[in-house]
C-alpha positions as CSV (number, residue, x, y, z in Angstrom):
1,M,13.8,-15.1,-0.3
2,S,12.9,-13.2,-3.3
3,V,8.7,-13.1,-4.1
4,I,8.5,-15.1,-7.5
5,S,4.5,-15.5,-9.2
6,K,3.0,-18.5,-10.6
7,A,2.9,-17.0,-14.2
8,Q,6.4,-16.2,-14.0
9,L,7.4,-19.8,-13.2
10,K,5.3,-21.1,-15.7
11,N,6.9,-18.8,-18.5
12,D,10.4,-20.0,-17.1
13,F,9.1,-23.9,-17.6
14,L,7.9,-23.2,-21.3
15,D,10.8,-21.0,-22.4
16,G,13.2,-24.2,-21.5
17,K,14.9,-22.5,-18.5
18,T,16.0,-24.6,-15.6
19,I,14.0,-24.5,-12.7
20,T,16.2,-24.2,-9.7
21,E,15.2,-25.5,-6.0
22,Q,15.5,-21.9,-5.1
23,K,12.9,-20.7,-7.6
24,M,10.4,-23.6,-6.1
25,D,11.2,-22.5,-2.6
26,D,10.8,-18.7,-3.6
27,L,7.5,-19.7,-5.0
28,I,6.3,-21.9,-1.9
29,D,7.4,-19.2,0.4
30,S,5.9,-16.3,-1.9
31,T,2.4,-18.3,-1.9
32,Y,2.0,-19.1,1.5
33,N,3.7,-16.4,3.7
34,S,4.4,-13.8,1.3
35,A,4.9,-11.3,3.5
36,G,6.0,-13.0,6.9
37,Q,3.1,-11.7,8.7
38,I,1.0,-12.9,11.5
39,L,-2.5,-11.6,12.3
40,I,-3.5,-12.3,16.2
41,T,-6.6,-11.1,17.4
42,G,-8.1,-10.2,21.1
43,C,-11.0,-9.1,23.5
44,W,-11.6,-5.9,26.0
45,Q,-14.5,-7.2,27.9
46,N,-16.8,-5.0,30.0
47,V,-14.8,-1.6,29.1
48,F,-14.9,1.1,31.2
49,D,-16.0,-0.6,34.4
50,G,-13.5,0.9,36.6
51,A,-13.2,4.3,38.1
52,S,-10.5,7.2,36.8
53,G,-6.9,5.7,37.4
54,T,-8.1,2.2,36.7
55,Y,-6.9,-0.3,34.5
56,D,-8.8,-2.5,32.1
57,Y,-6.5,-5.6,30.6
58,M,-6.9,-7.2,27.2
59,S,-7.8,-11.0,26.7
60,W,-6.2,-13.2,24.2
61,N,-9.0,-15.5,24.4
62,Q,-12.7,-15.7,26.0
63,N,-11.1,-17.1,29.1
64,T,-11.0,-14.7,32.2
65,T,-8.5,-14.2,34.7
66,G,-8.6,-13.0,38.6
67,S,-9.2,-9.5,38.5
68,T,-5.7,-8.6,39.5
69,S,-4.2,-10.6,37.1
70,I,-3.0,-9.7,33.2
71,P,-4.1,-12.2,30.7
72,V,-0.6,-13.0,28.5
73,L,0.3,-14.2,25.2
74,T,3.9,-15.6,25.3
75,L,5.4,-15.4,21.6
76,P,7.2,-18.0,20.0
77,F,8.9,-16.0,17.4
78,N,10.9,-12.9,17.1
79,C,8.7,-10.2,15.7
80,K,7.5,-6.7,15.4
81,L,4.3,-5.0,15.7
82,L,3.1,-3.0,12.9
83,T,-0.4,-2.3,13.0
84,Y,-2.9,-2.3,16.0
85,T,-6.7,-2.0,15.4
86,T,-9.9,-1.6,17.3
87,R,-13.5,-1.6,16.8
88,F,-15.9,-0.9,19.8
89,V,-18.6,-3.7,19.4
90,G,-21.5,-2.1,21.5
91,A,-23.2,-1.0,25.0
92,G,-25.6,-3.5,24.8
93,T,-29.0,-2.5,26.4
94,S,-26.9,0.3,28.6
95,G,-27.5,2.8,25.5
96,P,-24.2,4.4,23.7
97,V,-21.1,5.2,25.5
98,I,-20.9,9.0,26.4
99,W,-17.4,11.0,25.8
100,T,-17.0,14.1,27.8
101,P,-13.9,16.1,27.9
102,G,-11.5,14.7,30.0
103,D,-12.5,11.1,29.2
104,I,-9.5,9.2,28.2
105,F,-9.0,5.3,27.6
106,T,-5.2,4.9,26.7
107,Q,-4.2,1.6,25.3
108,D,-0.7,0.5,25.5
109,I,1.4,-3.1,25.1
110,G,4.1,-4.4,27.3
111,T,5.9,-7.3,28.4
112,I,5.7,-9.0,31.5
113,P,9.2,-11.7,32.4
114,N,8.8,-15.1,32.3
115,G,9.0,-16.7,35.7
116,L,6.8,-13.7,37.5
117,E,3.2,-13.3,38.3
118,P,1.2,-11.3,35.6
119,V,0.3,-8.3,37.5
120,E,0.7,-4.5,36.9
121,A,3.3,-4.2,39.4
122,N,5.6,-6.5,36.6
123,W,4.4,-5.3,33.5
124,T,6.9,-2.9,31.5
125,S,5.2,-0.2,28.7
126,S,7.1,-1.6,25.1
127,T,5.8,2.1,24.0
128,D,7.4,4.3,26.8
129,E,10.8,3.0,28.5
130,T,11.3,6.3,30.8
131,V,7.9,6.0,32.1
132,G,7.1,2.1,32.3
133,A,3.2,2.7,32.3
134,V,0.5,4.0,30.4
135,T,0.3,7.3,30.6
136,P,-2.3,9.7,29.1
137,G,-0.8,11.0,25.4
138,G,1.6,7.6,25.1
139,G,0.6,4.0,24.5
140,I,-0.5,2.6,21.5
141,Q,-3.9,4.2,20.7
142,V,-5.7,6.6,22.7
143,W,-9.7,7.2,23.0
144,D,-10.8,10.6,23.8
145,D,-14.0,12.7,23.3
146,T,-11.8,14.0,20.0
147,S,-10.1,11.0,18.6
148,G,-12.3,11.4,15.8
149,D,-12.6,7.5,14.5
150,Y,-14.1,5.7,17.4
151,P,-15.7,3.6,17.9
152,G,-12.9,2.2,15.4
153,M,-9.2,3.2,15.0
154,T,-5.9,1.3,13.5
155,S,-2.7,2.6,14.8
156,T,-0.1,1.7,12.1
157,G,3.8,2.3,12.1
158,L,4.2,0.9,15.4
159,D,7.6,-0.9,14.9
160,I,7.7,-2.5,18.3
161,D,9.9,-5.4,18.9
162,F,9.5,-8.5,20.3
163,N,11.5,-11.5,20.9
164,A,10.5,-15.5,21.1
165,G,9.6,-16.2,24.7
166,D,8.5,-12.6,25.6
167,G,5.2,-12.3,27.8
168,I,3.0,-9.5,25.8
169,A,0.1,-7.9,28.0
170,V,-2.3,-5.0,26.5
171,I,-3.8,-2.8,29.1
172,A,-5.2,0.2,29.5
173,L,-5.5,3.2,31.6
174,E,-9.3,4.6,32.0
175,T,-9.0,8.5,32.9
176,G,-12.4,10.2,33.8
177,T,-15.7,8.8,33.8
178,I,-16.8,7.2,30.8
179,L,-20.3,5.9,30.8
180,P,-22.0,3.4,31.0
181,T,-19.5,1.6,32.9
182,G,-19.4,-1.6,32.0
183,A,-20.4,-0.7,28.4
184,G,-19.2,-3.5,25.7
185,E,-16.8,-4.8,24.3
186,I,-14.0,-4.1,22.1
187,I,-12.4,-6.4,19.4
188,T,-8.8,-5.9,18.5
189,S,-6.4,-7.1,15.5
190,F,-2.1,-7.3,16.1
191,L,-0.3,-7.4,13.0
192,F,3.1,-9.1,13.6
193,Q,5.9,-9.1,11.1
194,L,8.4,-11.9,11.7
195,T,11.6,-10.7,12.1
């Protein structure tokens, strides 16, 4: 597919050039899905709700799962994760989130094979195959007392490949004691490139 503008198509028509089926297809493709990209959103609810060394799970919708089940989104297409954005939307009446040295919230994306229960033991990191779990300093985004852009961050250039049928899940490892506990929500966006 090559991208063609409406103006270019109009000029070709007015100049008496043949408008090919391929040129029309290119116009339609460039109008409706020029980059072959899809944006999917998610939400972390009641973040910072555990003790150090515990996991939080991101939901793909507002439905909740059991305390040990990880929300999974099954992809209907082959794609590559390009960008992940987050925005903390408040601690409510609990006051602002307090970061102290050593407090870390490491977010990571991985897969859970079809047919397996969506629990931590079946989740495999897509960013660090040698570790297979979230580790401080790894993952797709790390929040800590020095991250600078908190409460919102953008992670670009991720280039993580997924296949149609992959069940993807996003989890975070909390290290330290981030206060207040159960402080609020994090709204997330994932920009995927179809492959």
